[in-house]
C-alpha positions in Angstrom: -117.2 -47.3 64.4 -120.0 -44.7 63.7 -117.4 -41.9 63.7 -115.5 -43.5 60.9 -118.6 -44.5 58.9 -120.6 -41.3 59.3 -120.2 -40.4 55.7 -121.5 -43.8 54.6 -124.6 -43.3 56.8 -125.0 -39.8 55.3 -124.8 -41.3 51.8 -127.5 -43.8 52.6 -129.8 -41.2 54.2 -129.3 -38.7 51.3 -130.0 -41.3 48.7 -133.1 -42.6 50.5 -134.3 -39.0 50.8 -133.6 -38.5 47.0 -135.4 -41.7 46.0 -138.5 -40.9 48.1 -138.9 -37.1 48.2 -137.7 -36.8 44.7 -140.9 -38.5 43.5 -143.1 -36.4 45.9 -141.7 -32.9 45.7 -143.6 -30.3 43.7 -141.8 -29.6 40.4 -142.3 -26.7 38.0 -144.3 -27.6 34.9 -142.2 -25.4 32.6 -145.1 -24.8 30.2 -145.5 -28.6 30.0 -142.1 -28.9 28.3 -140.9 -31.8 30.6 -143.9 -32.5 32.8 -143.2 -35.3 35.4 -140.1 -36.5 33.5 -138.2 -33.6 35.1 -137.9 -35.8 38.2 -135.2 -37.8 36.4 -133.2 -34.6 36.9 -132.5 -35.8 40.5 -130.8 -38.9 39.2 -129.4 -38.2 35.7 -127.6 -34.9 36.5 -126.2 -35.8 40.0 -124.7 -38.9 38.5 -122.8 -36.8 36.0 -121.7 -34.5 38.8 -120.5 -37.5 40.8 -118.7 -38.9 37.7 -116.8 -35.7 37.2 -115.7 -35.6 40.9 -114.7 -39.2 40.9 -112.7 -38.9 37.7 -111.0 -35.8 39.1 -109.9 -37.7 42.1 -108.6 -40.4 39.8 -106.7 -37.7 37.9 -105.1 -36.5 41.2 -103.8 -39.9 42.1 -102.6 -40.5 38.6 -100.5 -37.3 38.8 -99.3 -38.4 42.3 -98.1 -41.6 40.8 -96.2 -39.8 38.0 -94.5 -37.7 40.7 -93.9 -40.5 43.1 -94.4 -44.1 41.7 -96.3 -45.7 44.6 -98.5 -48.7 43.7 -101.1 -47.5 46.1 -101.6 -44.4 44.1 -102.2 -46.5 41.0 -104.9 -48.5 42.9 -106.6 -45.3 43.9 -106.5 -43.9 40.4 -107.8 -47.1 38.7 -110.6 -47.6 41.4 -111.9 -44.1 41.1 -111.7 -44.2 37.3 -113.7 -47.4 37.4 -116.4 -46.0 39.6 -116.5 -42.7 37.7 -117.0 -44.7 34.4 -119.8 -46.7 36.1 -121.5 -43.5 37.1 -121.0 -42.2 33.5 -122.7 -45.3 32.2 -125.6 -44.9 34.6 -125.8 -41.2 33.7 -126.0 -41.9 30.0 -128.6 -44.7 30.6 -130.9 -42.5 32.7 -130.4 -39.7 30.1 -131.5 -42.1 27.3 -134.6 -43.1 29.3 -135.4 -39.4 29.8 -134.8 -38.7 26.1 -137.2 -41.5 25.2 -140.0 -39.8 27.1 -139.0 -36.2 26.2 -137.8 -36.5 22.6 -139.4 -39.8 21.5 -136.2 -41.7 21.0 -133.6 -43.3 23.3 -130.8 -41.9 21.1 -131.3 -38.9 18.9 -127.8 -38.1 18.0 -127.9 -35.0 20.2 -124.4 -33.4 20.5 -124.4 -33.9 24.3 -125.3 -37.6 23.9 -122.6 -38.1 21.3 -120.0 -36.3 23.4 -120.9 -38.4 26.5 -120.6 -41.6 24.4 -117.2 -40.5 23.2 -116.0 -39.6 26.7 -117.1 -43.0 28.0 -115.3 -44.8 25.1 -112.1 -42.9 26.0 -112.3 -44.1 29.6 -113.2 -47.7 28.6 -110.1 -47.6 26.4 -108.2 -46.8 29.6 -109.2 -50.2 31.1 -108.4 -52.0 27.8 -105.0 -50.4 28.0 -104.4 -51.5 31.5 -105.5 -55.1 30.7 -103.1 -55.2 27.7 -100.0 -54.6 29.8 -98.5 -57.3 32.0 -95.7 -55.4 33.7 -97.2 -53.8 36.8 -94.9 -50.7 36.8 -95.3 -50.1 33.1 -99.0 -50.5 33.3 -99.3 -48.0 36.2 -97.1 -45.5 34.4 -98.8 -45.7 31.0 -102.2 -45.7 32.7 -101.4 -42.6 34.7 -100.4 -40.7 31.5 -103.5 -41.9 29.7 -105.6 -40.9 32.7 -104.5 -37.3 32.4 -105.3 -37.3 28.7 -108.7 -38.9 29.3 -109.8 -36.4 32.0 -109.0 -33.4 29.9 -110.9 -34.8 27.0 -114.0 -34.6 29.1 -114.1 -30.8 28.7 -114.3 -30.7 24.9 -116.6 -33.7 24.6 -119.1 -32.8 27.4 -118.9 -29.0 27.9 -117.3 -27.3 24.9 -118.3 -29.0 21.6 -122.0 -29.5 22.6 -122.3 -25.7 23.1 -121.0 -24.9 19.6 -124.1 -26.4 17.9 -127.8 -26.7 18.5 -128.7 -29.1 21.2 -132.0 -30.7 22.2 -131.1 -30.3 25.8 -133.2 -27.4 27.3 -131.9 -24.2 28.7 -131.0 -20.6 27.8 -132.8 -18.7 25.0 -134.2 -21.7 23.1 -132.0 -24.7 22.8 -129.1 -23.4 20.7 -125.7 -23.3 22.3 -126.7 -24.2 25.8 -127.2 -28.0 26.4 -128.1 -27.7 30.1 -130.9 -26.9 32.5 -131.5 -23.2 33.0 -130.9 -22.3 36.6 -134.1 -20.3 36.6 -136.0 -23.6 35.9 -134.8 -25.1 39.2 -136.9 -23.6 42.0 -136.3 -24.0 45.7 -138.2 -27.3 45.9 -136.0 -28.8 43.2 -132.8 -27.5 44.9 -133.9 -29.2 48.1 -133.6 -32.5 46.4 -130.9 -31.8 43.7 -128.0 -30.8 46.0 -128.5 -33.6 48.5 -128.7 -36.0 45.5 -125.3 -34.7 44.2 -123.7 -35.3 47.7 -125.4 -38.6 48.1 -124.4 -40.1 44.7 -120.8 -38.8 45.1 -120.4 -40.3 48.6 -121.8 -43.6 47.2 -119.1 -43.4 44.5 -116.4 -42.9 47.1 -117.8 -45.7 49.1 -117.7 -48.1 46.1 -114.2 -46.9 45.3 -112.8 -47.5 48.8 -114.1 -51.1 48.7 -112.4 -51.7 45.3 -109.2 -50.2 46.6 -109.2 -52.6 49.6 -109.7 -55.5 47.3 -106.8 -54.4 45.0 -104.5 -54.0 48.0 -105.5 -57.5 49.4 -104.9 -59.0 45.9 -101.5 -57.3 45.8 -100.5 -58.7 49.2 -101.6 -62.2 48.2 -99.5 -62.1 45.0 -96.5 -60.9 47.0 -96.7 -63.9 49.4 -97.1 -66.4 46.5 
């Protein structure tokens, strides 16, 4: 039992470590630019990393379904998309809280914020599309095609367009064209929390997704017997 669940235990341990040591570890003051609010970095950014990984897994299973229409692949794709979208919502929420303390407003119209909102709306439309189709095979096929489109829309909305204009997100020489944390601002103490946080949040996302997949398979079996 433990051999099969080692990664779940690891996820729990890493997140407990993040949620405790993340508030105790020494963080750089960065000329008082972020002060203690930098600790949100251990939650906000790893959730975005986890979101990207989960949505990539969803993409992989969507492509698998298009190559070989297997309902199980559709379950995997929709489950990982749902968990990835949840992580995106948590990421944009923690980012808004951080922005309130750092910039004085929960939403300032920063290009990165706007791009994240657009990306989430695209994925929310994915679930609206699934809910609007009654035929299982058609829903799975159309959803898989849209899933591919939605994933590749993440790159212009989150990584490309925000870098083409000035951003309030810190990093680089000033704030222009680099809406991200400068790697030089993350010292060894921060890395000791940040990387375990990325792994922990991602494993938690996988854990949630596997539970949802099991529920979808059970529901499908019940419908087949009725």
